[in-house]
N, C-alpha and C positions, 0 to 999 in steps of 0.2 A: 327444782327447776331448771333444766338444764339448756333447754331450749328456749326458743318464743320466736314464734314466725309477729312478722312486722308487715301487713297485706294493707294495700291502695284500697280503697274505692275502688268499683267496677266503674264503667264512662256514664253519665249520663254528656245533658245536653245542652249543657254548663262548659264540658269538656269543651265538647265537640265546636261549637259556638266560640271558643276562648274568650267567654269569660270568669270575672273571678267569684264564687259562687259566697265563698266564708261560710256565713253563720244564717244563711237562710232558711231559711223552713219550707219544708215544697222541692225542694228540691230532688228528684228521681230520679234510679233506673230509669234509660234509653233502653229499649230491645239489643243491640245491641249487647248493655251493660247484664242486662238480665242472664244474655245464654254465658259472658263470660265471670259472671256468680254462680252458677250452671256449671260451668267448668271447675270452682274451686272444688267443687268434689272427688273430680277424680283428680286431681292437682297430691288430695289431700284423703286417697280413698286407702292404704296403707300407712296411713301416721296417726298415733294415737295421739288424741289432743284431751289433756284434763281441764281445759276452763278457755271461752270465747269471752276477749272485752271489745266492746268495740265506741268510738267515737256515739253522741249520742245523737248527728245528725240523722237525715233521714234516709239518704243516701251510702253510710257505711253500713246500719243495720241492716236495709237491705240488701249488700255488698253481701253480707253475713249470716244473711238465714237460711238457706240451703245447705249451709254446710255446718250448722246450728242442730238444723231439722236430721240428715244424717250422723252426725255425734249423738245427737238427743240428748243438746244440751242446753242451756241457759246463758241468753247473749246476758252479758254486765254490760251496756253504760257505762263510760267513763268520761264525764267534760276532762280529764287532765289529759288525752289522750284528741281532745277535740283541734279543729282546725286554728287553725291560728285567724287570734282576731284581728281582719284588717280594717277597721274603723270603718268611715267614708269609699276609701278602695272597693270596699264588696259591694259586687253585682252590677261593677264595669268593667269595659270590653280591657285586654289585655291589651289590643290595639291603643285603642286610649292611654290605657296610662303608661305604656310605654313611652311615651312622648312628655311625661312630667320629670320633670327634676329626679325627684324622688329613685327613680328608674333604676337609673345609673349607679345609686349608690346601692342598690340593693344589691345590682351584681358584681359590684367592686367592696363594700367593705358593709356587708349585710349586721355584723355584729354592731353596728351605731347607727341601726335604723330603729325609728320605730315609724309603724301607722300615723296617719293622719288621724284624731280621735279613737284606737287602736291600740294590741300591743307592741311589741318588738322584739325580733328574734331570737335577743337572751334570754325573754320573757316566758316565750313559746318553747324554750331549747330547754327553760329549768322546770318546766312547770311540766312537760311532759316525759323529761329524765324522773323526777318525783313520781310520775304514776311508774313506769315501769319497775324502779327500786322497790317501791310497796307491792305490789304486782309477786315481783318476789320475794318478796316476805314471805308473800302469804302463802307461796306455795317451794319456799325452802323445806329441800328435800325430796320431793316428787321425782320421778323419774318420767312424768310422760310430761312432753313441749305443753303450750300457751301459743293460742291464737289474737292477734289485736290485729284489727280492723282499726286501719285510719287514715291519713294524708298524704297526701306526697310532702310537701316541707317538711312536716311534722317526725314523720316514718327520715325523709334526709337527716335531718339533727338530731332525731334521739343514735342515727347509725353515726355519723359525726363524731361527737359527745362520746363512744359506746368505742370506737377504733384511732381515737385525739387525733381528730382532723379538726385545724380549728376551722373554727364559724366561718369566717372570714369564706372558706373554699366550700360550703357543705355544695355549692349551688351543682359544682361539678359531677355531686351522686344525682343518680336519673331514678327513678318511682315512676314507670307505666300505672296507668288503669289496672289493675283486679290484681299485679304485680307480690311477690314475697318474693321476701329477703328473710334470714335466718339469723340470729342472733345466737353465740352456746356461751351460759356461762361456767366454768369452771374455777379454775387459780384465775386466772383471765378470761378476760369477754375476745374470742372469737370470732368476723365476718364470715357466716359457712357460706352464703348465699347472697347475693344483690342483685332486683329487678329481675327474680326470675317468674316464668311462666312454665316449666316443662316438669311434668309429675316424675319423669324417669330423677330428675335430676335432684330434687328436693328429697324423692325417695330414699336418695344411700345416706341423708343426713338423718331423717325419720325415725 
């Protein structure tokens, strides 16, 4: 598996309203998000994809559906690339959460943060990287890429690990809805694309 594409789910109303969806069920793509998901078909039109994995949440599965249909592939849900477990913060507005004492710690030293009744960033990064390594083992030797639909913080944590960026700096990365990032695995790992929505740019690596 020389390439893994990390794709953030498309827009939903929790994104638009600035709320933390977490693992809440029933968070679906809005009209803009559905359009973004269809746009991924064009982005990957000239790129061979061997397998499609996705976080099991509604918004990631819905984002993956159009590409899976086009490539005639099954979507394989994987909890390891599911959203961070935000505990009691789940469902809250970011405006409210930014007033909590924990918010500053999240921005400055996330490696020390555990969400109330939830998961730590360290735990989330460890499970996500373990899942990516499992995928690599399943597709070892393949010349085709895999697509992995996940969430902003998870994708940032995965990329931070593979490029050697300290966890406390991972918030410097930006991952927008329906954006695509690409990691190339060979003797070393290279970040080929970050937060991209351009078909022409990805085609150069595909």
